[in-house]
N, C-alpha and C positions, 0 to 999 in steps of 0.2 A: 219779549226780547230777552235773550240769554244774558245772564249777569257776566260782566267782564272779569276774566281771571286776573287776580292781583299778582304783581311781580313778587317773587320770593315767598309766595303762600302756596306751597305745593306739598302734598302728602307723599309719603314714601311707603312702598309695599313692604310688608313683612315677609322675609324669605325663609322663615322658620326660626322663631326665637331670636330675631334680629332687632327687637325693639330698642335694645341698648345702643346699637349702631345708628338707628334712625333718629333717636333723640339727640345724639352727639352731632350728627350731620346737620340737623335742623338748627342747633345752636351755632355751629360754625357758619352756617348759611346766613345767620343774622348779624355777623360781624362785617360791617360794610367795607372796611379797608381790605380785608381778606378776599371778599367777593370781587371787589373792583380789580384786585391784582390778577385774579384768574380770568375774569370776564374780559379784561383789556388785552389779554394775550401776553402780558409781561413775563409770565412764568416760562414761556417757550424759550426765551434766550437764556434763562438760568438753569434749565434742565440739564442734569447730568446724564450723559448718554447711556450709562449702564444701570440707572436706577430711576427711570422716569415714568414707568408704567402706572404706578399708583397715583402720582401727581397728575398725570394726564387724565386718568379716569376721574379723579376728583374735579378737575376743571370741566370735563364734559358734564358731570353731574350738577355742578353749580350752574352751568349754562342751561341745562334742562329745567332746573328749579327756578331760575330767574327769568329766562327768556322763552321758555316753552309755553305752549298753550294748553297743557294737560293739567288736570287737577291733582294727578298722582303720577309718579314715575317710579321706576325700579332702580335700586342701587346695586343691582346684581354685578355689573361690570366692575364697579369700585370694590365691592366685597371680594370678588375673585382676585383682583390685583393685590389687595392688602393681604388676602389669604395665602398668596404664594410666598409672602415674606413671613407672615405669622399664621401658620396653619390652624391654630386654635380657633380663629374666627371663621373658619369654613365649617366647623362643627355646628350641628343643629341643637346646640345647648346654650342656655343662658350664660352670658358673660358679664363682667363688671364694666359699667359704662366709663368709669374713671380710668381703668386700665386701658380700655380701647382708645380713649381720648389721647392718652400719653403716647401710645404706639402710633396713632395717626399723625400727631404733631411731630414726632420723631422722624417718621418716614418722609413726611413732606419736607422737613428741614434737610434731611440727607439728600433728597432729590434736587433741592433748589439752592444749596449752600454755595457760597463763594468765600474766598479767603481775602482778608484785608490785613495789612500790617499796622501794628499799633505799638507806640512807645510806652513803656511802663517804668515806674520808678521802684527800685528794690532797695530795702534797707539792709546793709551789711554791717559788719563790725567796724564801728567808728567812721563809717562813710556811707554815702548813698550813691547808687549808680543806676544808669538807665540801660534797658535792654529792649530789643524789638522782638515782638512775638506775632505769630499769625493767629488771627481771630476768625472763627467761622461765623458767617452772617447770612441770614436768609429772611424772607418775609415772616417766618415763624419767630425767629429770635427778635426781629424788630417789633413785632406786635405783642408777643406773649412772654418773652423772657425777662425776668427780673433778677436782682442780686440780693441775697441775704448776707448780712454781716454778723458774725458771732464774736462777741467779746467774752473771752475765757480768762478767768482770774484764779490762780492757784490760791487756795484758802490757807496755805501755810506761809508762803513767802509774799503773797499778794502780787506776784508778777503777772502781767497781763499779756496775752497773745490774742491774735485776731485771725479769723478764718472767713473766707468768702465762699459762697455757694450759689450757683445759678439755680433758678426754679422756673417752671412754667405753670405748675399747679401748687397751691398752698393747701395742705391738708390740715384742717382745723379741728382741735378737740372740742367736744361738746361738754360744757361744765355742769349741765343740769339734765335731769331725766324728764322734767315737766315742761318747762319753757325757758327760753333765754333769748338774748339778742345776738346778732352777728358781731356786734362790738364786744360782747362778753366772750365770744369764741376767739376773737382776735386778741383780746386782752390776755386770755389764757395761753395762747400760742406764744405771745411775746413777753410773758412774765419771766422773771429770773428763775432759773432752775439750778439745782445742786446735783453735781455728778459725784456719786459715791460708789463704793463696792466695785462691781465689775465695770462700771462706767468711769472710773477714775482716769485722769489724764496723766501722761508722763511729763512732769515739769522739768524743763531744761536747766533751770537754776537749782532746784532741789535735787536733780538727778535721780528722781524716783517717782513712783506713782503717788498722786495726791488727790484729795477731794478738790473740786473746783466749782466755781459759780459761773454759769453761762447765761448770757442774755442775747437774744436775736433782735435785729432791727433790719429794716429795709434800706439797703444802700442805693438801690436803683429800682424804682417802681415801674412795672410794665405798662404799656398803653392799654392792654386788655388783661385784667387780672381774673384768674379762675380760682374759686374757692371750692375745695372738696370737703364736705361736712362728714366727719368720721362717724357715720351711723352704725357701722358694723364693728362691734366691740368684741375683741377676743382676749380672754384672760385664762391662759392655760387651755384646758379642754372646753371651757365654757364659752359659747358663742351666742351673741344676741344682737338684735337690731335696736338702736336707740330711736324712739319715735318722738323725740323732743320737738316741740313746736318752736322753731327758730325764727325770730322776727328780723327781717332784713329790709333795708330801705330800697325803694325803686330808684331814687335819685339822691344826689348829694352825699354819697358815701365818702367820708373823709379818712384817708389813710395817714395823714400827716403825723398823728401821735406815735406812729410806729416807724417813721422814716427818719434817718439820721444822715446828714446834719439837719437839725430842726429848723434852721433859719431859712431854708429854701421854701419857696412857694410851690405848692403842688395842686394840681387840678382835682376837682371832685369827680367821682365815678358815678355812672348811671348803669342800672341793670339792663342787660339786653337779652339774656337767655337764662333759663332754669331747666335743669334735668331733674325730673321727679322719679322716685322709686316707690312702688307700692308692693307690699308683700313682705317676705322674710328673707333670711340668709340663703335658704335653699332654693328659692325661686321668686317669682314676682314679675312685675311689668314696669317698663320705663316709658315715660312720656316727656314732652318738652313744652315749655312756654317760651315764645320768642316775640320780641318787639320788631315789627316790620319797619324798615328804614324809610319806606316810601310814604306810608300813611300814618306812621307813629302809633299804630294800633297793636295791641297784644293779641296773639293767637295761641290756641292750644293745638299741639300736634300729637296725635295718638295714631302712629303709623299712617294709614290712609285717611283717617278721620281728622278733619281740620275745622276749627270753628273760632270765631272771634270771641274774646273774653274781655271783661272790664278790668281796669287796673286792680280793683279790690280782690279779684280772683287769683292774682299772681302770687299772693302770699299763701303758702300751703305748708303743712307739717310734713309733706312728702318730699320736700326739696332736698336734693342730694348734691348737685353741682350748681354753682352760681357763676355767671359770666358777667363781669362788669367792664365797661369801657370808659376811658376818660376822653375819648375823641368824639367830636360832634358827629351825629349821624348824617349820612349823605346818601343820595341815590346812586348806586353803581352805574357808571356810564361806559358800557362796553364799546370798544372801538372796532371790534370784529367778533364774529362768532367763532368759537374754537373749532 
């Protein structure tokens, strides 16, 4: 008797140095709320008429990967659609998986965004006032977008200013060349930094450029947080890949030390996907580890080659991107086929 094909465990054909794309697509395919959104057909009502080709191709691919009966499918239609917007990805050359991820998330957001009105409070001179702004919202912002808050203090007059910045991927420095933990990478990212020389700020109170102390914190944590481990180190003309063995937890990742205000309760995160990079800066190969939401089992995806792996194999010094979710895993329940 033939073994039954598992939902969401489908290989992807390599179309010519497209392992970077396949690894990213496998990790996105492991994020249950995103898959549910496309398999349920909800994306159809949100589609922008002039920019929906890539999102539609993405929905078809998710359907093939989750509801099809093939062990392997081709992402050629999706690649063609995304390539019309970003021609670089039509080339048969290796690309950076993190850059591809950002372009895909941006394109899906643009195709599915809606506007909602939000009241905000602004601090003016001697008074506060409210204004209404239009906020872009999509399945991408709801799942992946977080907010960073930067506290910036002038080191001369000690005046403090604040700056907010949205993010979908956090690029973390690697503080050691041998081995370290993900928490050490996070601690390095969120530690206080001093801005001097060309990085000085213009202080409104001093009315001149001054050295400043800056510290980042998470003002809003996303439901799915993506960490980019900065393995490609460039210092002037010198370029190298850091092969540091970074230890990251599979469950119970706690981001509360980096979230402000501290008194809020925040859920723990569980790992659901890993993009691995093997090789050096000029070439290499990408694979993915993904946790299947149906059977809670980890799988290794190497283009068309798919195999089950134990939890202990998910930890690897080749890890380049880490996908964590604070939402409970659930089986996608399609209401219709796209």
